[in-house]
C-alpha positions as CSV (number, residue, x, y, z in Angstrom):
1,M,139.3,133.5,131.4
2,N,136.3,131.1,130.1
3,R,136.2,133.7,127.0
4,I,139.4,133.5,125.3
5,L,138.8,129.3,126.5
6,V,136.0,129.3,123.8
7,L,137.4,131.4,121.2
8,K,140.6,129.0,121.2
9,I,138.7,125.7,121.3
10,L,137.0,127.7,117.9
11,E,140.0,128.7,116.5
12,Y,141.4,125.4,116.2
13,T,138.8,123.5,115.8
14,W,138.2,125.4,112.0
15,L,141.9,124.5,111.5
16,V,141.0,120.7,111.9
17,V,138.2,121.3,109.6
18,G,140.3,123.0,107.2
19,I,143.5,120.3,107.3
20,A,139.9,117.6,107.1
21,C,138.9,119.1,104.4
22,M,142.4,119.5,102.3
23,L,142.6,115.1,103.1
24,M,138.8,114.6,102.0
25,A,140.3,116.8,99.2
26,A,143.3,115.1,97.6
27,Y,141.2,111.7,98.6
28,S,138.9,113.1,95.6
29,L,140.8,114.1,93.5
30,N,143.1,110.3,93.7
31,C,139.6,108.8,92.9
32,G,138.9,111.1,90.4
33,D,135.7,113.1,91.4
34,K,137.7,116.5,90.2
35,Q,134.6,118.6,91.3
36,Q,134.5,117.1,94.6
37,A,137.8,117.9,94.9
38,L,136.5,120.9,93.8
39,L,134.3,122.1,97.0
40,F,136.5,120.2,99.9
41,L,139.7,122.6,98.6
42,L,137.0,125.8,98.7
43,F,135.8,124.2,101.9
44,T,139.9,124.3,102.8
45,L,139.5,128.1,102.3
46,V,136.6,129.0,104.3
47,G,138.0,126.8,107.3
48,G,141.5,128.6,107.0
49,F,139.9,132.0,106.4
50,L,137.7,131.4,109.2
51,F,140.6,130.0,111.8
52,M,142.5,132.9,111.6
53,L,139.4,134.9,112.4
54,R,139.5,133.9,115.1
55,R,143.3,134.0,116.1
56,Q,143.1,137.5,114.9
57,Q,139.8,137.8,118.1
58,R,141.9,135.2,120.4
59,K,144.7,137.7,119.6
60,W,142.1,141.4,121.1
61,A,140.5,139.6,123.2
62,E,143.7,138.3,125.6
63,K,144.8,142.1,125.0
64,N,142.0,143.8,126.3
65,D,142.1,141.5,129.5
66,K,144.8,142.6,130.7
């Protein structure tokens, strides 16, 4: 049970990172810094990918713990 809680925390941490990077990309684009905005968009994609990866890992752990 403790392992699933850790996986859930990691899952939502990556979701927050992805959302924060998306907001920073929008802010950078608004300020006119396209290069920095692209970098934050890349981080958004990485955060989203890691969120989905952690979600699948948590679901697999929940399934195997039953």
